[in-house]
N, C-alpha and C positions, 0 to 999 in steps of 0.2 A: 412478571407481574407477581407471579406464583411462588418464584424462587424462594421465600423465606419459609415455605411450609417443612423445607429439609433443614432447615437453622433452628437448632435447639436453643439457640441465645434469643430467636425471634418468640418462641414460645414463652420461653422465662420471661420477658418483655412484655408480652401480651397480658402475662397473669398480674405480672408487677403492676402493669400501666393501668389496667382494668380498676384493682384493688385500689390502686390512688386514686382515681376517678371517681370512685364511688366514695371516698374519703372525704374529696373536695366537693361531693357534690352533696353533702349534708347541710351546708348552709342554704345552698339554693333548693331544698327540699324543705326546711323549716321557712325559707321568704315565700314560694308557693303555698306553703299549706296555712300560714299565715293570711295572704290575700287571699284565697280562695274561701276562706270562712266566713268572709263580708259577703259572700253570695247566699244565694237561695239554695237549700239543700239538694235538689235536683241537678243542680248545675255544677257543684263542686268537681265529681267524679272528672265531666269534660274538659272542666276549665284545669286541672290537674293534669290531665292525659295533653292537651293541647299546650300547658307551657312547659311540661319536658321535652315534647316531641319540638318544640320549638328552640329547646338547649340542643337536642341532639342535632337539629340541623346547622344550629349558629356554629358549631362548634365541629362538623366536618365540612361546613364552608368555606370557614378559617383554614383549616388543615388543607383543603384544595388551592388555599391563596397562601402557602407561606412566604412565598417572598415579599408578599403585601404584609403579615402578618410581624417579620422579621424587621421590615423597616420602620416599623411604629417606635423601635429603639432607638430610631436616630433622634439628636438632639434636632428640636424645633427653634427654642430660643434660648435665654440666660436669663435668669433671678436671682441678684445677688450672689452672682458666681455660681449657681447651680443651674444645671443642665435641664431642661422638661424635653419632653419626647412625647410623642402620640400616645403612647401606653402610657405613659405618667399623668396626661389629662385624665384619659377614660378612668383609670384608677380612682382619681382623686374625684373627679364625676361622680362616677359610682359609688364611691364612699361617703359622699356628702348626702346621695338620693337615698341611701341605706338607713344613715342617722337619722335623717328627718321623718322618713317613711317608717319608721320602729319607732320613733319617740313620739308621733303621731298617734300610732296605733298605742301605745303604751295608755297617753292619755284620754283617749276614746275609749277604753276599758276600764279605766280608773276613774275619769273625771268628766264623762262626758253624761251628756243628757239620759234620763231615763226615759223607758217607752212610757208613750204619753204624754212627755215634754217634747219642746223643741228638738226636731227628726235630726237626726245623722243624716248626713247625704248619702245616698243608697248607691253600694258598687255595682257599677254594670259590667259585664261580660267582659265587653272589648274593653274597657277600661281597665279591667284586671289583668287581661292580657296583654295590653300594652305595657303595664308595668312590669307584667315579670319579663316581657322582650326587651326592655329596657336593664333590667339588671341581669338577664342572661349574657348580653352582651359583653358584661364584665368579668363575670365569672367563668364565661367560654374564654375569655383573655386568658386569663390564667391558667386554666385546664390546659388549652393547646400549648400554652409555651412550655407546660412542663413536659405537655408529652411528647413536644418535641426533643427535649433535653434526653427524654428517657428512650423512645426507639428510632430505630432509622428507616425502618419502612412504614409508609403511607397508609396501607392496607391495614398492617397492624395497630396503627393509631386509629385506624378510623373503625376496626370491629371492637378494641378496647371501650371506644365511647358509646356505640350501641350496646354493648352488651351492660358497660354500666349503667346507661339511661333507661333500660328494660329492667334491673335489679331496681334501680330508684322509684319507676311506675309502680311495682308490685309493692313496694314500701312507702312509699306516698299517702296514699289512702288508708291506712291503719295507722300512720303518725301524722294526717291532719286531722282524724277523729279521736286519739287519743289523748291530743294538744287540747282540741276544741273543748274535750270533757272534763280537763283539770286546767283551770285557771293558771294557777300557780306555775305551771309548766309552761302556759302561753308567755306570763311572764317571764321566765327562764329563758327560751328561745327569742322573745323580741330583746333581751338582755343582750344576749348574744348575739344577734345581728348588730346590735351596738354597736360591739368590739369589734367583730369584722369591717364594718365599717369604718372604724379608726384604722384598724390594722391596714384597711386600702390603701385609707390616705396616706398612712404613712409608708405605703410602698410606693406611692407616687411621690414623695419625697424621697425615694432612696434609701427610708429607714426601714427595713427589713426586720417583722418580729412573725418569730417561727408560728405557724398556724398551730403545732403542736401544743403550744403553751395555751392557746386558746381552747381549741378541741380537750384537753386533761382538766380545765378550771370547769367548761361547761359539762365533762361525763361526771365529773365529780359532785357539781351540784345539782345534774338530775339523780344522782345515787343519793344522796340526802334528803331531795326531796320524793324520792320514791319510798322512803323509809318514814317520810312526815306524812305520806298518804295513807299508809296501810295504817300508822295510828292513828288518824283523823278517820278515818273511816270505820273506826270502832267508837267514835265520840259523837257523831252527828253531822250534821250536813255540813259539805264543803262551803268555802267562797265562793260567791257568785260575781262575774263582772258582766260592767253592763253591755248589753247587746245592741246593734241598730235597731231603731224603730220598726218593726214589720207592719207592714199595710193592712188597715186594721187595727192594729193594734192597739189604737186611742180610744178607738171607738167600743173595743171589747172589752176594756177595762174599764173605761167609764159605764158600759152595763151592767159589769159585775159590783159597782158601786152603787148604784140603782137598785 
């Protein structure tokens, strides 16, 4: 079980796979950050921790059932001469869910009712965790298939996943707070998730879009927006997005008008 410790190739695979898992986890961090932003501030840290813990548990669970994971690539049926496997169905379903959720969040932020008008349905802690768990299945499947292709030892894969999730747990809080404070970055993050959703659907139909293109586009957009933020900070107040109506918010607003 521990024979890989003396194998230099295993250590190289561990470092490489850990770095790759962190990169592949960026979209997961962004999705979790967007979802927990709809919870009360005192619940966000716990939701982020549990969400990433769910991701780690799912990835390790899938690794320990490699035979089942690899069987997902076997064709189930054929549509228009295109073979459809279990993995394809999961990727297409996850991509559609990500598209729906991202567009829904963009609508609520830009066109949703203000506080005091018709209230947006409040997010519940359990509901947020359920949505995180659903999309984690898709992200975990992609991550595990990558791990299987890069490393030969299951302990190396498990350690890489644990290390990557620990790094993501440390980064998720600051990233989530920063995105929540800057609405334009939140819009970029949601747009990024739309791109990821499209890429997942394309992957499900055997049309591979290298994620490097998506990450480069997002990194360039974020770099430009960071420059805009610096300029905007010198000129006045930043743009504000609509927030879910808080309990008592309407009465407080009415009291201020009175």
